[in-house]
N, CA, C and O atoms as a GROMACS GRO file, in nm:
protein
  428
    1MET      N    1  27.065  17.066  -5.266
    1MET     CA    2  27.089  17.119  -5.133
    1MET      C    3  26.965  17.100  -5.047
    1MET      O    4  26.852  17.113  -5.094
    2PHE      N    5  26.988  17.069  -4.922
    2PHE     CA    6  26.880  17.051  -4.826
    2PHE      C    7  26.893  17.153  -4.713
    2PHE      O    8  27.003  17.190  -4.674
    3HIS      N    9  26.780  17.197  -4.664
    3HIS     CA   10  26.776  17.276  -4.541
    3HIS      C   11  26.745  17.177  -4.430
    3HIS      O   12  26.645  17.105  -4.435
    4VAL      N   13  26.831  17.175  -4.330
    4VAL     CA   14  26.826  17.075  -4.225
    4VAL      C   15  26.793  17.139  -4.091
    4VAL      O   16  26.849  17.242  -4.055
    5LEU      N   17  26.701  17.078  -4.019
    5LEU     CA   18  26.677  17.113  -3.880
    5LEU      C   19  26.730  16.997  -3.796
    5LEU      O   20  26.706  16.880  -3.827
    6ARG      N   21  26.801  17.032  -3.691
    6ARG     CA   22  26.865  16.928  -3.608
    6ARG      C   23  26.798  16.918  -3.472
    6ARG      O   24  26.740  17.014  -3.421
    7ASN      N   25  26.809  16.799  -3.414
    7ASN     CA   26  26.765  16.776  -3.276
    7ASN      C   27  26.872  16.832  -3.181
    7ASN      O   28  26.979  16.873  -3.225
    8GLU      N   29  26.842  16.833  -3.053
    8GLU     CA   30  26.937  16.883  -2.953
    8GLU      C   31  27.067  16.804  -2.954
    8GLU      O   32  27.173  16.858  -2.924
    9ASP      N   33  27.059  16.675  -2.988
    9ASP     CA   34  27.180  16.592  -2.989
    9ASP      C   35  27.261  16.606  -3.118
    9ASP      O   36  27.365  16.541  -3.134
   10GLY      N   37  27.214  16.691  -3.210
   10GLY     CA   38  27.286  16.716  -3.335
   10GLY      C   39  27.240  16.629  -3.451
   10GLY      O   40  27.280  16.651  -3.565
   11SER      N   41  27.156  16.531  -3.422
   11SER     CA   42  27.105  16.447  -3.531
   11SER      C   43  27.001  16.524  -3.611
   11SER      O   44  26.941  16.620  -3.562
   12ILE      N   45  26.981  16.483  -3.735
   12ILE     CA   46  26.887  16.552  -3.822
   12ILE      C   47  26.744  16.519  -3.781
   12ILE      O   48  26.706  16.403  -3.766
   13ALA      N   49  26.666  16.624  -3.763
   13ALA     CA   50  26.524  16.608  -3.728
   13ALA      C   51  26.439  16.612  -3.853
   13ALA      O   52  26.341  16.537  -3.863
   14SER      N   53  26.474  16.698  -3.951
   14SER     CA   54  26.397  16.706  -4.075
   14SER      C   55  26.480  16.765  -4.187
   14SER      O   56  26.577  16.838  -4.165
   15LEU      N   57  26.439  16.730  -4.310
   15LEU     CA   58  26.501  16.782  -4.432
   15LEU      C   59  26.396  16.855  -4.513
   15LEU      O   60  26.278  16.819  -4.511
   16SER      N   61  26.440  16.956  -4.585
   16SER     CA   62  26.349  17.027  -4.673
   16SER      C   63  26.429  17.089  -4.785
   16SER      O   64  26.542  17.134  -4.765
   17ARG      N   65  26.370  17.093  -4.904
   17ARG     CA   66  26.434  17.165  -5.015
   17ARG      C   67  26.405  17.314  -5.003
   17ARG      O   68  26.478  17.397  -5.057
   18ALA      N   69  26.298  17.347  -4.931
   18ALA     CA   70  26.262  17.487  -4.909
   18ALA      C   71  26.339  17.541  -4.789
   18ALA      O   72  26.370  17.468  -4.695
   19GLU      N   73  26.369  17.671  -4.793
   19GLU     CA   74  26.441  17.734  -4.683
   19GLU      C   75  26.358  17.727  -4.556
   19GLU      O   76  26.237  17.750  -4.559
   20ARG      N   77  26.424  17.693  -4.445
   20ARG     CA   78  26.357  17.681  -4.316
   20ARG      C   79  26.425  17.774  -4.216
   20ARG      O   80  26.548  17.776  -4.209
   21PRO      N   81  26.349  17.851  -4.140
   21PRO     CA   82  26.411  17.937  -4.037
   21PRO      C   83  26.490  17.852  -3.939
   21PRO      O   84  26.441  17.753  -3.885
   22GLY      N   85  26.612  17.892  -3.916
   22GLY     CA   86  26.699  17.819  -3.824
   22GLY      C   87  26.760  17.695  -3.885
   22GLY      O   88  26.826  17.617  -3.817
   23GLY      N   89  26.737  17.676  -4.014
   23GLY     CA   90  26.789  17.557  -4.081
   23GLY      C   91  26.932  17.575  -4.126
   23GLY      O   92  26.982  17.687  -4.143
   24GLU      N   93  26.997  17.464  -4.146
   24GLU     CA   94  27.136  17.460  -4.191
   24GLU      C   95  27.134  17.407  -4.335
   24GLU      O   96  27.065  17.310  -4.364
   25LEU      N   97  27.208  17.469  -4.424
   25LEU     CA   98  27.212  17.428  -4.564
   25LEU      C   99  27.324  17.327  -4.584
   25LEU      O  100  27.441  17.355  -4.556
   26LEU      N  101  27.287  17.207  -4.634
   26LEU     CA  102  27.385  17.102  -4.659
   26LEU      C  103  27.367  17.047  -4.800
   26LEU      O  104  27.256  17.046  -4.853
   27SER      N  105  27.476  17.001  -4.859
   27SER     CA  106  27.468  16.941  -4.993
   27SER      C  107  27.405  16.802  -4.984
   27SER      O  108  27.404  16.740  -4.879
   28ASP      N  109  27.353  16.756  -5.097
   28ASP     CA  110  27.290  16.624  -5.103
   28ASP      C  111  27.388  16.514  -5.065
   28ASP      O  112  27.347  16.411  -5.011
   29GLU      N  113  27.516  16.535  -5.092
   29GLU     CA  114  27.617  16.432  -5.067
   29GLU      C  115  27.673  16.435  -4.925
   29GLU      O  116  27.754  16.350  -4.889
   30HIS      N  117  27.633  16.531  -4.845
   30HIS     CA  118  27.686  16.542  -4.708
   30HIS      C  119  27.659  16.412  -4.633
   30HIS      O  120  27.550  16.355  -4.644
   31PRO      N  121  27.758  16.362  -4.557
   31PRO     CA  122  27.742  16.236  -4.485
   31PRO      C  123  27.620  16.232  -4.391
   31PRO      O  124  27.556  16.127  -4.377
   32ASP      N  125  27.587  16.343  -4.328
   32ASP     CA  126  27.470  16.345  -4.240
   32ASP      C  127  27.341  16.326  -4.319
   32ASP      O  128  27.249  16.259  -4.273
   33ILE      N  129  27.335  16.385  -4.438
   33ILE     CA  130  27.217  16.369  -4.524
   33ILE      C  131  27.207  16.224  -4.570
   33ILE      O  132  27.101  16.163  -4.563
   34GLN      N  133  27.319  16.170  -4.617
   34GLN     CA  134  27.319  16.032  -4.664
   34GLN      C  135  27.281  15.935  -4.554
   34GLN      O  136  27.207  15.839  -4.578
   35ALA      N  137  27.330  15.958  -4.433
   35ALA     CA  138  27.295  15.871  -4.320
   35ALA      C  139  27.146  15.882  -4.287
   35ALA      O  140  27.081  15.782  -4.261
   36PHE      N  141  27.094  16.005  -4.288
   36PHE     CA  142  26.952  16.026  -4.258
   36PHE      C  143  26.864  15.954  -4.360
   36PHE      O  144  26.759  15.900  -4.324
   37LEU      N  145  26.906  15.954  -4.486
   37LEU     CA  146  26.829  15.890  -4.593
   37LEU      C  147  26.855  15.739  -4.601
   37LEU      O  148  26.794  15.670  -4.682
   38GLY      N  149  26.946  15.691  -4.516
   38GLY     CA  150  26.973  15.548  -4.514
   38GLY      C  151  27.075  15.502  -4.616
   38GLY      O  152  27.084  15.384  -4.647
   39HIS      N  153  27.154  15.597  -4.668
   39HIS     CA  154  27.257  15.564  -4.766
   39HIS      C  155  27.394  15.573  -4.701
   39HIS      O  156  27.481  15.647  -4.748
   40THR      N  157  27.414  15.501  -4.595
   40THR     CA  158  27.539  15.512  -4.521
   40THR      C  159  27.653  15.445  -4.597
   40THR      O  160  27.631  15.353  -4.675
   41ALA      N  161  27.773  15.494  -4.574
   41ALA     CA  162  27.891  15.439  -4.640
   41ALA      C  163  27.913  15.294  -4.599
   41ALA      O  164  27.960  15.214  -4.680
   42SER      N  165  27.881  15.260  -4.475
   42SER     CA  166  27.900  15.122  -4.431
   42SER      C  167  27.801  15.030  -4.499
   42SER      O  168  27.824  14.909  -4.507
   43GLY      N  169  27.690  15.086  -4.548
   43GLY     CA  170  27.593  15.008  -4.625
   43GLY      C  171  27.521  14.904  -4.541
   43GLY      O  172  27.565  14.790  -4.533
   44SER      N  173  27.414  14.942  -4.479
   44SER     CA  174  27.337  14.847  -4.400
   44SER      C  175  27.281  14.738  -4.489
   44SER      O  176  27.245  14.631  -4.440
   45GLY      N  177  27.274  14.763  -4.619
   45GLY     CA  178  27.228  14.661  -4.712
   45GLY      C  179  27.078  14.658  -4.733
   45GLY      O  180  27.030  14.584  -4.818
   46PHE      N  181  27.003  14.738  -4.657
   46PHE     CA  182  26.858  14.734  -4.671
   46PHE      C  183  26.812  14.781  -4.809
   46PHE      O  184  26.720  14.722  -4.866
   47GLY      N  185  26.873  14.884  -4.862
   47GLY     CA  186  26.831  14.934  -4.993
   47GLY      C  187  26.846  14.829  -5.101
   47GLY      O  188  26.754  14.806  -5.180
   48GLU      N  189  26.961  14.765  -5.105
   48GLU     CA  190  26.985  14.660  -5.203
   48GLU      C  191  26.896  14.539  -5.177
   48GLU      O  192  26.841  14.481  -5.270
   49ALA      N  193  26.882  14.502  -5.050
   49ALA     CA  194  26.796  14.388  -5.016
   49ALA      C  195  26.651  14.417  -5.053
   49ALA      O  196  26.581  14.328  -5.102
   50ASP      N  197  26.606  14.540  -5.030
   50ASP     CA  198  26.469  14.576  -5.066
   50ASP      C  199  26.448  14.567  -5.217
   50ASP      O  200  26.345  14.516  -5.262
   51ALA      N  201  26.544  14.615  -5.294
   51ALA     CA  202  26.533  14.610  -5.439
   51ALA      C  203  26.528  14.465  -5.487
   51ALA      O  204  26.450  14.432  -5.576
   52GLU      N  205  26.611  14.381  -5.429
   52GLU     CA  206  26.610  14.239  -5.466
   52GLU      C  207  26.479  14.173  -5.426
   52GLU      O  208  26.426  14.090  -5.500
   53PHE      N  209  26.426  14.209  -5.309
   53PHE     CA  210  26.302  14.150  -5.262
   53PHE      C  211  26.184  14.193  -5.350
   53PHE      O  212  26.094  14.113  -5.376
   54VAL      N  213  26.185  14.317  -5.396
   54VAL     CA  214  26.080  14.365  -5.486
   54VAL      C  215  26.081  14.281  -5.613
   54VAL      O  216  25.976  14.244  -5.664
   55ARG      N  217  26.200  14.251  -5.662
   55ARG     CA  218  26.210  14.167  -5.783
   55ARG      C  219  26.154  14.028  -5.756
   55ARG      O  220  26.087  13.971  -5.843
   56VAL      N  221  26.179  13.972  -5.639
   56VAL     CA  222  26.124  13.841  -5.603
   56VAL      C  223  25.971  13.847  -5.602
   56VAL      O  224  25.905  13.757  -5.652
   57LEU      N  225  25.916  13.954  -5.544
   57LEU     CA  226  25.770  13.968  -5.541
   57LEU      C  227  25.712  13.981  -5.681
   57LEU      O  228  25.607  13.924  -5.711
   58GLU      N  229  25.780  14.056  -5.767
   58GLU     CA  230  25.735  14.068  -5.906
   58GLU      C  231  25.732  13.931  -5.974
   58GLU      O  232  25.636  13.897  -6.043
   59ASP      N  233  25.838  13.854  -5.954
   59ASP     CA  234  25.845  13.721  -6.014
   59ASP      C  235  25.736  13.629  -5.957
   59ASP      O  236  25.678  13.549  -6.030
   60LEU      N  237  25.710  13.641  -5.828
   60LEU     CA  238  25.605  13.561  -5.764
   60LEU      C  239  25.469  13.595  -5.823
   60LEU      O  240  25.391  13.505  -5.855
   61ILE      N  241  25.441  13.723  -5.837
   61ILE     CA  242  25.313  13.765  -5.894
   61ILE      C  243  25.300  13.714  -6.037
   61ILE      O  244  25.195  13.664  -6.076
   62ASP      N  245  25.408  13.727  -6.116
   62ASP     CA  246  25.405  13.676  -6.254
   62ASP      C  247  25.377  13.526  -6.257
   62ASP      O  248  25.299  13.479  -6.339
   63THR      N  249  25.442  13.451  -6.167
   63THR     CA  250  25.422  13.306  -6.163
   63THR      C  251  25.278  13.273  -6.127
   63THR      O  252  25.218  13.184  -6.188
   64LEU      N  253  25.222  13.342  -6.028
   64LEU     CA  254  25.083  13.316  -5.989
   64LEU      C  255  24.986  13.347  -6.104
   64LEU      O  256  24.887  13.276  -6.123
   65ILE      N  257  25.016  13.451  -6.179
   65ILE     CA  258  24.931  13.485  -6.294
   65ILE      C  259  24.944  13.381  -6.404
   65ILE      O  260  24.844  13.339  -6.461
   66ILE      N  261  25.067  13.340  -6.435
   66ILE     CA  262  25.091  13.241  -6.540
   66ILE      C  263  25.023  13.109  -6.506
   66ILE      O  264  24.969  13.043  -6.595
   67LYS      N  265  25.025  13.070  -6.379
   67LYS     CA  266  24.964  12.943  -6.336
   67LYS      C  267  24.814  12.956  -6.310
   67LYS      O  268  24.751  12.862  -6.261
   68ASN      N  269  24.759  13.072  -6.342
   68ASN     CA  270  24.615  13.098  -6.325
   68ASN      C  271  24.567  13.084  -6.181
   68ASN      O  272  24.452  13.048  -6.156
   69VAL      N  273  24.656  13.113  -6.086
   69VAL     CA  274  24.617  13.115  -5.945
   69VAL      C  275  24.544  13.246  -5.917
   69VAL      O  276  24.445  13.249  -5.844
   70ILE      N  277  24.595  13.353  -5.976
   70ILE     CA  278  24.530  13.484  -5.968
   70ILE      C  279  24.529  13.544  -6.107
   70ILE      O  280  24.601  13.499  -6.196
   71ARG      N  281  24.447  13.645  -6.126
   71ARG     CA  282  24.447  13.722  -6.250
   71ARG      C  283  24.498  13.862  -6.217
   71ARG      O  284  24.485  13.910  -6.105
   72HIS      N  285  24.554  13.924  -6.316
   72HIS     CA  286  24.603  14.061  -6.298
   72HIS      C  287  24.489  14.150  -6.248
   72HIS      O  288  24.511  14.239  -6.165
   73THR      N  289  24.369  14.125  -6.297
   73THR     CA  290  24.253  14.207  -6.259
   73THR      C  291  24.202  14.176  -6.119
   73THR      O  292  24.117  14.249  -6.067
   74ASP      N  293  24.253  14.070  -6.056
   74ASP     CA  294  24.216  14.041  -5.917
   74ASP      C  295  24.283  14.139  -5.820
   74ASP      O  296  24.237  14.159  -5.708
   75LEU      N  297  24.390  14.199  -5.866
   75LEU     CA  298  24.465  14.292  -5.781
   75LEU      C  299  24.396  14.428  -5.779
   75LEU      O  300  24.326  14.463  -5.874
   76PRO      N  301  24.415  14.504  -5.672
   76PRO     CA  302  24.359  14.640  -5.668
   76PRO      C  303  24.414  14.723  -5.785
   76PRO      O  304  24.525  14.700  -5.833
   77ALA      N  305  24.336  14.819  -5.829
   77ALA     CA  306  24.375  14.902  -5.944
   77ALA      C  307  24.512  14.967  -5.923
   77ALA      O  308  24.592  14.972  -6.017
   78ALA      N  309  24.539  15.015  -5.803
   78ALA     CA  310  24.669  15.080  -5.777
   78ALA      C  311  24.783  14.979  -5.793
   78ALA      O  312  24.889  15.014  -5.846
   79ALA      N  313  24.762  14.856  -5.749
   79ALA     CA  314  24.865  14.753  -5.764
   79ALA      C  315  24.884  14.718  -5.911
   79ALA      O  316  24.998  14.700  -5.956
   80GLN      N  317  24.776  14.709  -5.987
   80GLN     CA  318  24.784  14.681  -6.130
   80GLN      C  319  24.868  14.787  -6.200
   80GLN      O  320  24.954  14.756  -6.283
   81GLN      N  321  24.843  14.913  -6.166
   81GLN     CA  322  24.916  15.023  -6.229
   81GLN      C  323  25.064  15.018  -6.195
   81GLN      O  324  25.149  15.039  -6.282
   82LYS      N  325  25.096  14.991  -6.069
   82LYS     CA  326  25.236  14.986  -6.027
   82LYS      C  327  25.309  14.871  -6.093
   82LYS      O  328  25.424  14.886  -6.136
   83ILE      N  329  25.243  14.755  -6.102
   83ILE     CA  330  25.305  14.640  -6.167
   83ILE      C  331  25.328  14.669  -6.314
   83ILE      O  332  25.435  14.640  -6.368
   84SER      N  333  25.229  14.726  -6.380
   84SER     CA  334  25.243  14.758  -6.522
   84SER      C  335  25.354  14.860  -6.545
   84SER      O  336  25.430  14.848  -6.641
   85LYS      N  337  25.363  14.958  -6.458
   85LYS     CA  338  25.467  15.060  -6.470
   85LYS      C  339  25.606  14.997  -6.457
   85LYS      O  340  25.695  15.025  -6.536
   86ARG      N  341  25.624  14.910  -6.356
   86ARG     CA  342  25.754  14.845  -6.335
   86ARG      C  343  25.789  14.753  -6.451
   86ARG      O  344  25.904  14.748  -6.494
   87LYS      N  345  25.689  14.681  -6.503
   87LYS     CA  346  25.714  14.594  -6.618
   87LYS      C  347  25.759  14.677  -6.738
   87LYS      O  348  25.852  14.639  -6.809
   88GLY      N  349  25.693  14.790  -6.759
   88GLY     CA  350  25.730  14.878  -6.869
   88GLY      C  351  25.871  14.932  -6.854
   88GLY      O  352  25.948  14.934  -6.950
   89LEU      N  353  25.906  14.974  -6.734
   89LEU     CA  354  26.041  15.025  -6.708
   89LEU      C  355  26.144  14.916  -6.729
   89LEU      O  356  26.248  14.940  -6.791
   90ARG      N  357  26.116  14.797  -6.678
   90ARG     CA  358  26.210  14.686  -6.691
   90ARG      C  359  26.227  14.648  -6.839
   90ARG      O  360  26.338  14.622  -6.884
   91ASN      N  361  26.117  14.644  -6.914
   91ASN     CA  362  26.125  14.610  -7.056
   91ASN      C  363  26.204  14.714  -7.134
   91ASN      O  364  26.282  14.679  -7.222
   92ARG      N  365  26.185  14.842  -7.101
   92ARG     CA  366  26.261  14.948  -7.168
   92ARG      C  367  26.409  14.936  -7.136
   92ARG      O  368  26.493  14.957  -7.224
   93MET      N  369  26.441  14.904  -7.011
   93MET     CA  370  26.582  14.890  -6.973
   93MET      C  371  26.645  14.771  -7.044
   93MET      O  372  26.758  14.780  -7.093
   94GLN      N  373  26.573  14.661  -7.051
   94GLN     CA  374  26.627  14.544  -7.120
   94GLN      C  375  26.644  14.575  -7.268
   94GLN      O  376  26.742  14.534  -7.330
   95GLY      N  377  26.548  14.648  -7.325
   95GLY     CA  378  26.559  14.687  -7.465
   95GLY      C  379  26.677  14.779  -7.489
   95GLY      O  380  26.744  14.771  -7.592
   96ALA      N  381  26.704  14.867  -7.393
   96ALA     CA  382  26.815  14.960  -7.407
   96ALA      C  383  26.948  14.885  -7.406
   96ALA      O  384  27.046  14.930  -7.466
   97LEU      N  385  26.953  14.771  -7.338
   97LEU     CA  386  27.076  14.694  -7.330
   97LEU      C  387  27.088  14.594  -7.443
   97LEU      O  388  27.194  14.535  -7.462
   98ASN      N  389  26.981  14.572  -7.518
   98ASN     CA  390  26.981  14.478  -7.629
   98ASN      C  391  27.035  14.548  -7.753
   98ASN      O  392  26.959  14.602  -7.833
   99LEU      N  393  27.165  14.548  -7.768
   99LEU     CA  394  27.229  14.624  -7.874
   99LEU      C  395  27.207  14.564  -8.012
   99LEU      O  396  27.219  14.634  -8.112
  100LEU      N  397  27.176  14.436  -8.019
  100LEU     CA  398  27.154  14.371  -8.147
  100LEU      C  399  27.008  14.367  -8.186
  100LEU      O  400  26.975  14.317  -8.294
  101GLY      N  401  26.920  14.417  -8.104
  101GLY     CA  402  26.778  14.414  -8.133
  101GLY      C  403  26.723  14.274  -8.122
  101GLY      O  404  26.780  14.189  -8.054
  102GLY      N  405  26.611  14.249  -8.189
  102GLY     CA  406  26.545  14.119  -8.180
  102GLY      C  407  26.602  14.017  -8.276
  102GLY      O  408  26.563  13.900  -8.270
  103ASP      N  409  26.691  14.056  -8.365
  103ASP     CA  410  26.747  13.966  -8.465
  103ASP      C  411  26.853  13.878  -8.402
  103ASP      O  412  26.955  13.929  -8.355
  104GLN      N  413  26.831  13.747  -8.398
  104GLN     CA  414  26.923  13.655  -8.332
  104GLN      C  415  27.015  13.582  -8.430
  104GLN      O  416  27.080  13.485  -8.391
  105ARG      N  417  27.022  13.627  -8.556
  105ARG     CA  418  27.107  13.560  -8.654
  105ARG      C  419  27.255  13.576  -8.617
  105ARG      O  420  27.297  13.678  -8.563
  106ILE      N  421  27.329  13.476  -8.646
  106ILE     CA  422  27.474  13.480  -8.624
  106ILE      C  423  27.538  13.539  -8.750
  106ILE      O  424  27.506  13.498  -8.861
  107ILE      N  425  27.625  13.634  -8.731
  107ILE     CA  426  27.688  13.701  -8.845
  107ILE      C  427  27.824  13.639  -8.871
  107ILE      O  428  27.894  13.681  -8.963
   0.00000   0.00000   0.00000
């Protein structure tokens, strides 16, 4: 649930999980909340496009590292941590979907 403050035109001015004086309580799934967060039913496509673009950037960075154009340590520490975290998450997800494990024998 969110506590919502609205502008004069009725659009959402701010969201908060904490109670706000004069705020309106709305569920997370309320269409106004979803629209404010950019999750509209019509789907502007930015969320999906951003996720796909992040994957392209990850692949680009990996390619530059493999070709010795840059080193992982050339990146700022915060970038190194974020890349490592995403790689770990992606590897865990791929592992979770690998139902046969690493054994590639045909049964």
